[in-house]
N, C-alpha and C positions, 0 to 999 in steps of 0.2 A: 775138735780143734779148740784150744783154750782161748780165753779172752786176750791174753798177752800175745799169743801167736796171731790172732786175727787183727789185733791192733797193729802189729808189725806190717801188715799189708798196706794199710792206710798211711802209716808212718813212713814206710819205704817210698811210696809214691809222692807223698807230700815233700819229703826231703829232696827227691830228684826234681820235683816241680819248682822247688826253691833253689835249685842248682847246687845242692849239697851232696857230699859223698854218702854212699850207702854200702851195705854188705854185698849186694849183688844187684844187677840191673833188674828193676821191676818189669812186670809183663802186663800188657793190656790186651783185652780181647773184645769181642762183640761184633765182629765182621764176618761171621759165618753166614753166607747167603744161600746155603743149600739146606733146606729143611730136613732132607733125608739124614744129614749128619746130626742135627738136633734131635730128631726122633730116635736115631740109633743110640745116642748117648743117654737118653732118658727112658728108653724102651717104651716109647709113646706111639700110639697109632696116629695115622694122619688125621682122623676125625678129632681126636683129643688135642692134637697140636693146634688145629685151627680154631678150637674153642677158646684158647688163650695162648697164642704164640709167644707173647712176651714172657709170661710166667714159665712156660716150658723151656724157653731159651735160657733164661737165667739159671734154671736148674741144670741145664746142660753145661753151662760154663763152670759151674761149681765142681764139675768132674775133673777139671784141670787143676791139680794140686798147686802148681807154681804160678797160677794166674793171680795177679794182685787186684786188678780192677777191670771195669768195662767202660768203653767209650760210647757204645751204641748197641742197639739190638736191631739186626737187619731182618725185616719180615717182607717176603715177596708180596707182590700185589695180588697174586692169584695162585691157586693150587697148581702144582706141577711146574711152577716157575721159580726163578731165582733172581729176578730183577725187580727194581722198584719203579720202573716205568717200562711199558711195553712199546713195541714198534707201532702198534695200532694207535696207541694214545699219542705218541709223538706225531704220527702222520695226521691224525685228526686235528691236532692243534695247528700244525703247519698249514693244513689245507684251508684254514680260514684266511690266509694271506697269500696273495699270488704275485706280489712284487715288492721291491723295497719301498715304493711309494705307499703301499698299504701299511708298512711298518711306521713310516713317518706320520701317517694319518692317526695311527693308534697312539703314538708318542704325543701328538698334539692334544689328545684328549686327557692326558694324565694331569693330575693336580700338581701344583708347584711344590717345590721342597718346603716352602713356608707353610703351605696348606697341610702337607703330610705331617709336619711336626705339630701343628696346632690341633689336628684332629686325631692324632695317635692316642690310643687308650693305654697309657702306661700301666695303670693298675690292673687291667684285664690281662695284659701280657705277663705282668709280674705274677699274678695269681695262678695263671696257667703253668708258667715255668716252675714256680715253687711247688705246686701240686705234683707235677711230674717228677721233680727232683726227689720229693719225699716218698712218692710211690715207688720209684725205682730203687732208692736206697733201702726202702723197706723190703723189697723183694730180694735185694742182694744181701741184706742182713749184715752181720759182722764178717761174713766170709769174703765179700768183694766190695771194692770202693767204686761207687758210681761217679764217673768222670765224663760227663756228656760233651759231645762236640757242640760247637757254637757257630755253625755255618752262617747263621743269620746276622752276625755282626759285620760281615763283609758285604760291601755293596754288590748287588747281583750283577754277574757278568754274562751268565749262560742263557741269554735271551733267545738263542737259537732254538731252545726247547719250545718256545712259544711261536716264534715266527718262521722257523725253518732255517737251515744253514744258509742256503743261497740268499734268501731275502735279508737275513740279518747281516751277513758279511758284506753283501752288496750295499746295504744301507750305510754301513761303517765307511765304505769306500766313497760313496756318492754324497752322503749327507752326514759328515762327521759331527757337525754342530748339533744336528737333531739327535743323533745317538748320544752325544754328550749330555743332552738334556735328560735322556732316558737314564743314563748312569747317575746323574745328579738326583733324580727321583729315587733311584735305588739306594743311593748313599744316604738320603734323608731317612729312609726306613731303617737302614742299618744303624745309623746314629741313635735313633730312638730306642731300638732294641738293645744297643750297647749300653745305654743309660740304665736300663733295667738289669742287665748283667752286672754292671758296676755296683748297683744296690745289693744284689745278691752276694757278690764277693765281700762287700763290707759287712754284710750280716752273717757271713760264715756259711752261707747256704751253697754257694757255687765255688768249686775249687778254683784257685787263682790261675791255674794253668789249664788251657783247653786247646783243642784242635779246631782249626777252621781253615779257610782258604777257598779257592775256586779253581776249576780246571781251565787254565788259560793256554796250555800247551798241548800239542799233539806229538807224534813220534819224532818229528823233525824239528820241533821248536815251537815258538809262539804261534797261535792260530791267526793272529793279525800282525801287522807291522808293530814292532816294539815301540816305535815312536808314538803311535796312537795310544798305547797303554801308558807310556810315560807322560804324555800330555793330558790325557782325558781320564784315566782310571786310577793309576797308582796314587796320584795326589788325593783322590777321594778316599781311597783305602787308608792312606796315612792319616788323614784327618779323622776318620772313624776310629782308628786305633789309638790315637794320642790320648784321649780321656781314659781308655782302658788301661794303657800302660801307666798313666799317672796314678791310677787307682791300685797299681800293683799287679796287674794281670801279666802273665807270661804266655804269649800267643805262639802257638806252633802252627806252621803253615804246611798244608797238604800239597806235596809236589807230585803232580801227575804229568806224564809225557817228558820230553827233553827240556828241562827248565834251565839248563846252564846259561843260555843267552840272556836270561833275565834274572839270574840268581842274585846278582848284586842289587838289582832293583827290589827284589823281595826282601833281602836283608835290610835294605834301606827303609822299609816300612816300619822297622822297629821290632820285628818278630824276635822272639827269644829262641826259636828253634824251627826245625824242619821235619816233615814226615813224608814217607812214601818211597819214591825213587823207583825208576824202571831201568834195570841194568841193560835191558835189550836195546835201549836208546843210545847207549854209549856212556851212561852215567857210571862213575866209579866212586865208591864210598871214600876212598882215599882223598878225593878232590874236595870233600865236604868237611872232614873232621878237623882240618887245620884252620878253618874259617872261624870268625868270631861274630857275635851279635853286635848290634850298633853300640851297645853300652860296654863293649870290650870283653864281655863274659864268654865262657865256653858255650857253645850251642847245646840246647836240648835237641836230642835226635830220637824221634819215634820211628821205629822200623828195625832193620831194613829188609825184612824177609820177603823175597819176591814170590808173588802168587802166579807168575807166568813162567818162571824158570825153576827156582829152588824147590818150591813145594810141589810142583807138578812133575818134574823130571827126576828128582833125586829119590833114593831109598831113604828110610828113616835114619840110617847111619850117615848118609850123605847130608841130610838136613841138619843133623846135630853138628857135623863137621863144619858146615857153612855158617851156622849160627855162632859157633865158637870162634871161627875165624873173624866174623864181623865184630864180635865182642872184643877180641884182641886188637883189631884195628881201631876201635873206639876208645879203648882203655886209656884213661887219664887225659883224653883229648876232647871228649864230649860227654854230656850227661845222657846216658842211653836208657831208653824205655823200649823194651822188646815188643814188637808187634808186627803185623803184616803190612806190606806196602799198600794193599788194597783188599777188597773183599775176597773171601774164600768160596770158590765155586764148586760145582760138582766134579770137576776134573782133578781135584786135590784129594788124595787118600786121607782118611781120618787119622791113620797111624802117623802120617807126616805132621799133622797138626799137633798131636801129642809129642812127637819127637822135637818139634820146635821149642816147646816149653821145657821139656825134660833136659834139653841141652844146658839149661841154667843150673842144673844140680851141681856141676863142677865149679861154678863161679863162686 
């Protein structure tokens, strides 16, 4: 591949990230959660994969001709797995807490937001983030553009991973002020990390457009009363996002579960776009493409290829047809970046992954 051709991959993504027209929708990868697929693509043994799963994975993604960039490299926690947290780990964390009162006691031990900001090591976080950026772009070379996710700039919501579902959600119900303090603590950390990302954007190290968000919805809607989110959490997210937006960042929000009841709230955070979507919840792409960002611009849309329906149930021909239909729905209405709604597991045939990207050849 020539330098001009490889430059076009970065240029294509940068143009869409800046909400400009391009020759075809760019494609992002990085969410193959099944090491067997990575090993098959690279003809690598399991032992060799585990010696350096990041390097082997990047080599695997280079096998997709129409892939323009990567947002992440998914490495399971253990051999034979495809998850980044196991049920045992989840249970072990949650067993430390037996009641919502235990959650409150833990919250009361946290430092104040002012302490968090005073003690945060901005330089260390910057050095680590820059080193990873340079390492990953070095592995990608000129063939792929490294466009990492930035989950860390969103105040943490998913504390049920630490406290257990029952304890956490009961604490929200019984002690909303205390949980509010927990979210303020998380917001202080997010703001600190956001300042580092702003520095990296200004220095040209970090792409101005990035994916972030939190899983706040299940199959039937928000996990908690939307009123709690609107009062306690969304204002903290908006505050964390404001300096990023002022620095020119275009934030794309990951939508998992049935997000329609809080979609306007999400757009009100100032996000430039949305990613994900689960059609099995009742979501329709047509309901999104006519909407606009807070600044009136067309939305950036990362997706919308389903990993629970399209890629699992269709033939390669069916996958191509579904992708082309989605591209046509999006045409001239949103700035589309083709990618999956979520991670690619063992139940998805590798030929369907190829078909997803090959569908762009006619665009």
